[in-house]
PLY file of the C-alpha trace (Angstrom):
ply
format ascii 1.0
element vertex 263
property float x
property float y
property float z
element edge 262
property int vertex1
property int vertex2
end_header
0.29 0.04 -0.05
1.18 3.58 -0.98
0.91 5.90 1.62
0.96 9.71 1.26
0.55 13.11 3.13
0.07 10.91 6.32
0.95 12.54 9.63
1.14 11.57 13.37
0.70 13.83 16.20
0.91 13.57 20.21
0.33 15.94 23.11
0.44 15.33 26.82
-3.29 15.72 28.47
-3.53 18.22 31.28
-4.32 17.07 34.76
-6.19 19.05 36.99
-7.75 22.66 36.49
-4.37 24.68 37.44
-4.25 26.81 34.09
-7.53 28.72 32.62
-8.19 28.11 29.03
-6.96 31.17 26.73
-8.15 29.96 23.37
-10.71 27.34 22.55
-12.66 27.58 19.05
-15.64 25.11 17.56
-16.89 26.65 14.43
-18.90 25.26 11.62
-20.65 25.78 8.22
-24.22 26.50 8.63
-25.07 25.71 5.33
-24.41 23.86 2.10
-21.48 26.10 0.50
-20.32 25.87 -2.96
-16.36 26.96 -2.98
-13.81 27.32 -5.42
-10.13 26.32 -5.22
-8.25 28.63 -3.06
-11.05 29.99 -1.16
-10.93 30.46 2.37
-13.19 28.52 3.99
-15.98 30.88 6.09
-17.07 28.94 8.86
-20.22 31.53 9.61
-21.42 29.85 12.36
-19.47 30.34 15.70
-20.31 27.81 18.58
-17.80 29.15 21.06
-14.43 30.99 20.54
-13.15 31.55 23.95
-10.09 34.51 23.17
-12.01 35.94 20.28
-9.54 34.45 18.00
-11.71 33.99 14.83
-12.99 36.12 12.28
-16.49 34.78 11.21
-16.60 37.44 8.12
-13.18 36.32 6.58
-12.34 32.60 7.70
-8.96 34.18 9.63
-8.01 32.32 12.67
-5.54 35.41 14.46
-2.83 33.82 16.84
-2.57 36.70 19.71
0.19 34.69 21.61
3.36 32.76 20.66
2.74 29.28 21.14
1.53 25.79 19.46
-2.07 25.35 18.54
-4.01 22.25 17.83
-6.22 22.72 14.92
-8.84 19.97 13.92
-10.70 19.99 10.71
-13.97 17.93 9.22
-15.02 18.38 6.01
-17.97 16.64 4.43
-18.33 17.13 0.19
-21.69 16.64 -1.61
-19.64 14.37 -4.42
-16.23 13.84 -5.96
-13.13 14.63 -4.07
-10.70 17.29 -2.73
-7.95 18.42 -0.76
-8.28 21.11 2.27
-4.94 22.64 3.42
-4.09 24.74 6.10
-2.46 28.18 5.40
-0.48 30.14 7.78
0.20 33.53 6.59
-0.87 32.74 2.91
1.55 29.99 3.23
0.29 26.68 2.96
1.14 24.82 6.47
-0.29 21.36 6.16
-1.83 19.30 3.11
-5.07 17.33 3.49
-7.26 15.78 4.69
-8.38 14.43 1.28
-12.15 13.92 1.48
-13.27 11.09 -1.12
-16.48 9.29 -1.73
-15.17 6.12 -0.60
-18.49 4.29 -0.84
-19.53 5.26 -4.14
-22.05 2.21 -3.99
-24.16 3.41 -0.83
-23.26 7.44 -1.16
-21.71 9.92 -3.65
-20.64 12.37 -0.34
-17.03 12.03 1.15
-16.16 13.13 4.61
-12.77 13.07 6.46
-11.10 14.85 9.56
-7.77 15.65 10.68
-5.84 17.05 13.50
-2.50 19.43 12.63
-0.51 21.07 15.22
1.00 24.75 13.95
3.66 26.85 16.06
2.62 30.37 15.80
3.80 33.81 16.67
1.65 36.35 17.61
-0.13 38.25 14.46
-0.19 34.68 12.51
-3.33 33.98 10.62
-4.58 30.45 9.59
-7.03 29.71 7.17
-8.27 26.37 5.29
-8.60 26.62 1.57
-10.14 23.63 -0.75
-7.75 22.50 -3.42
-10.46 22.26 -6.18
-14.02 23.60 -6.19
-16.48 21.43 -4.30
-19.63 21.95 -2.44
-19.47 21.71 1.06
-21.97 20.51 3.27
-23.25 22.60 6.33
-23.32 21.67 10.04
-20.87 18.54 9.12
-17.69 21.04 7.97
-16.32 22.69 11.02
-13.04 23.68 12.84
-11.81 23.53 16.07
-8.40 25.03 17.93
-7.02 25.50 21.30
-4.04 26.63 22.61
-1.18 23.96 23.59
0.52 24.53 27.14
2.15 20.86 27.36
5.80 20.66 27.67
5.59 17.15 25.76
4.22 17.11 22.06
5.13 16.42 18.72
4.12 16.46 15.31
5.42 14.42 12.23
4.54 13.57 8.63
5.92 11.68 5.55
8.55 13.43 3.79
6.85 11.00 0.52
5.07 8.28 -0.57
6.42 5.04 0.43
5.29 1.52 -0.02
4.55 -0.28 3.64
4.41 -3.75 4.31
2.52 -5.59 7.05
4.12 -5.28 10.61
6.54 -2.12 9.44
6.60 0.45 11.91
5.71 4.08 9.73
8.66 6.34 9.98
7.35 9.53 9.92
10.40 11.30 9.10
9.66 15.17 8.83
9.57 16.40 12.43
7.91 19.97 12.85
7.27 19.79 16.01
9.24 17.69 19.02
8.96 19.59 22.43
10.58 17.38 24.99
12.59 15.44 22.11
10.83 11.95 23.11
10.21 11.67 18.91
12.74 9.86 17.04
12.12 10.34 13.27
14.66 7.56 12.04
12.65 4.90 13.94
9.22 6.55 14.05
8.66 6.00 17.45
7.59 8.07 21.04
9.53 7.16 24.09
7.28 7.06 26.97
9.12 8.36 30.25
6.47 8.81 32.64
2.88 6.80 33.14
0.62 9.95 32.37
-2.07 10.41 29.71
-1.35 11.23 26.15
-3.59 12.02 22.85
-2.09 10.31 19.95
-3.78 11.12 16.34
-2.99 10.03 13.20
-4.15 10.18 9.68
-2.89 8.30 6.86
-3.79 9.06 3.03
-3.23 6.41 0.46
-2.76 6.35 -3.33
-5.94 5.11 -5.30
-4.66 2.41 -7.21
-6.25 -0.83 -9.08
-5.63 -4.02 -7.06
-4.71 -2.26 -3.67
-5.23 -4.22 -0.81
-6.77 -2.39 2.43
-4.36 -0.46 4.89
-4.89 -0.80 8.46
-2.27 0.94 10.83
-2.57 0.12 14.71
-1.07 1.92 17.59
1.31 -0.13 19.50
2.91 0.24 23.14
5.78 -1.75 22.93
5.11 -5.52 21.91
1.41 -4.83 22.58
-1.30 -3.27 20.14
-3.19 -0.02 22.03
-6.89 -1.60 21.52
-8.29 1.56 19.68
-9.67 -0.24 16.84
-7.79 -0.59 13.39
-7.56 2.56 11.21
-8.59 0.83 7.69
-8.91 2.07 4.42
-10.02 0.57 1.31
-8.36 2.37 -1.97
-11.07 3.12 -4.82
-10.74 4.70 -7.93
-13.12 7.36 -7.35
-10.46 10.04 -6.79
-6.14 9.99 -6.17
-6.14 9.44 -2.69
-8.11 7.91 0.13
-7.86 9.39 3.72
-8.75 8.01 7.30
-7.85 9.45 10.79
-7.97 8.14 14.42
-7.36 9.39 17.89
-7.18 7.63 21.22
-6.07 8.43 24.77
-3.24 6.37 26.02
-1.96 6.04 29.62
1.56 5.50 28.62
3.96 3.09 30.79
7.13 4.33 31.73
10.34 3.45 30.05
8.19 2.04 26.97
7.81 3.39 23.06
4.69 3.93 21.22
4.67 3.71 17.32
2.14 3.29 14.40
2.38 0.10 12.83
0.77 -1.19 9.33
-1.19 -4.83 9.48
0 1
1 2
2 3
3 4
4 5
5 6
6 7
7 8
8 9
9 10
10 11
11 12
12 13
13 14
14 15
15 16
16 17
17 18
18 19
19 20
20 21
21 22
22 23
23 24
24 25
25 26
26 27
27 28
28 29
29 30
30 31
31 32
32 33
33 34
34 35
35 36
36 37
37 38
38 39
39 40
40 41
41 42
42 43
43 44
44 45
45 46
46 47
47 48
48 49
49 50
50 51
51 52
52 53
53 54
54 55
55 56
56 57
57 58
58 59
59 60
60 61
61 62
62 63
63 64
64 65
65 66
66 67
67 68
68 69
69 70
70 71
71 72
72 73
73 74
74 75
75 76
76 77
77 78
78 79
79 80
80 81
81 82
82 83
83 84
84 85
85 86
86 87
87 88
88 89
89 90
90 91
91 92
92 93
93 94
94 95
95 96
96 97
97 98
98 99
99 100
100 101
101 102
102 103
103 104
104 105
105 106
106 107
107 108
108 109
109 110
110 111
111 112
112 113
113 114
114 115
115 116
116 117
117 118
118 119
119 120
120 121
121 122
122 123
123 124
124 125
125 126
126 127
127 128
128 129
129 130
130 131
131 132
132 133
133 134
134 135
135 136
136 137
137 138
138 139
139 140
140 141
141 142
142 143
143 144
144 145
145 146
146 147
147 148
148 149
149 150
150 151
151 152
152 153
153 154
154 155
155 156
156 157
157 158
158 159
159 160
160 161
161 162
162 163
163 164
164 165
165 166
166 167
167 168
168 169
169 170
170 171
171 172
172 173
173 174
174 175
175 176
176 177
177 178
178 179
179 180
180 181
181 182
182 183
183 184
184 185
185 186
186 187
187 188
188 189
189 190
190 191
191 192
192 193
193 194
194 195
195 196
196 197
197 198
198 199
199 200
200 201
201 202
202 203
203 204
204 205
205 206
206 207
207 208
208 209
209 210
210 211
211 212
212 213
213 214
214 215
215 216
216 217
217 218
218 219
219 220
220 221
221 222
222 223
223 224
224 225
225 226
226 227
227 228
228 229
229 230
230 231
231 232
232 233
233 234
234 235
235 236
236 237
237 238
238 239
239 240
240 241
241 242
242 243
243 244
244 245
245 246
246 247
247 248
248 249
249 250
250 251
251 252
252 253
253 254
254 255
255 256
256 257
257 258
258 259
259 260
260 261
261 262
């Protein structure tokens, strides 16, 4: 299976209520919206915006403080396929997710979600833009964000397309954030040095080629699988890529490693 534009992200979850939440956002499209390639997605319905960072008239999220921000984007298109990219200061920060009608025999619509960590400086502007013109469905296309104060966090991606065999640890080799230096990109593993709680999230995008087998990716802690349910993607010839994402909260065990394995 060929994997492209794939990512692996983790951050330590806060314990207790010692810190006040300074940034927290969830916005969505209130109705079905037609967007052209390169348009900023303007999420016009603001569910909450702690910190007043989002402008619902322009679709711009403005970072008011330096730091690491978590962005979660979910999209649902009426038909076809499209990628939706994240931009920071008009420069593309991240690819994906790819939205594809992966079950064409059931429904022509397509949906996917992705979690990204972005290191921002005060004044940076973050937006979401589709790569092609599509109709996005209201109330199920959304953007969420919050500022992260965790001392342990990493975000890594694949630098290029790779073919993955069963049992192989996926080697996310491009690291954009690695606070605490716990992630080793050469081996694709995260080192647990305590027994605290962490959230791991990953997104795998596969090429859509004829006769390819489905791909499942599972989170491993040491030699044991984390029982979060495998992430399975079956490629179709409906578009260039198929994307799936998964998140799981894990209580780490000291002196163990966590990694993502293809099955």
